[in-house]
N, C-alpha and C positions, 0 to 999 in steps of 0.2 A: 504494500500500500504506500505509494509515493506521494499521494495527494496531500498528505499532512507533513511530509518531510520538511523540516525547517520552519514550518508555519507556526507563528505565535498563536497561542490559545489561552483562553481564560476559563477557569473552572468556576461555575456558579451552580448552586443547588439548594434545595430546601432540606431541612432537617427537623428531627423531633426535638433537638436541643440547640441552643445558640452558643453554647460554651465551646464545643469542639466540632470540627468537621467530622462527619461520620467516616467510617472506614471506606465507604464508597469512593470518597474523594481520593484516597490513597490508591485504591485499585485503578481508578480512571487515570490518575497521573502516571502510574506504571505502564498502563496500556499506551498512553500517549508517548511515553518515552520509547516504548517498543517500536512505534512507527516513526520515531525521530521528530515528533512535534516538539515545540519549544513552549512549555506552559509557564505562565508568569507565576511568581512566588505566592502571591496573595490569592486565596480561595474565598470566594464570596459564598457565605452560608447564611441563609435566611431561616430563622426559627419561628415557632408559633407566635411569639411575642411581637415579631416584626410585622405581622399581619393585623395586629389589633391597633386601632386608631388611637387608643389611650396610652400606648406604650411609646411615648415620645422619646425617651432616652434610648430605647432599642432602635427606633427609627433613625436617630442620629448616628448610632453605632453602625447600622447597616449602610447608611449614606456614606459615612467615612470609609468603610471597607470597599464599597463600590468605587468611590473616587480613587482610592489607592490602587485597586486592581486595574481600573481604567487607565490610570497614568502609566502603570507598568506595561499594559498591553500596547498603549500608544508608543511608548519608547521602544518596545520590542518590534513593533511593526515598522517604525522608522529604520531601525537597524536591519530588519529583514529586506527592506527595499533597496538598501545601499549595496 
């Protein structure tokens, strides 16, 4: 599978917990490594509290994580194009 070779990718998923990415993220990251994709370090994980309108602190945490991952992806994509 060469379609993803060297391609920057961002992992984003939902989880039952906001504290740690589930093992699924680690499994997917290994699979992406197997096909030589270049995953960014930050994994975006949205937990149940992120979907509740009253969880403002969780929403801010999720936004900060998304911003970080997006910046990493943008930098990786710039490097990929060069």
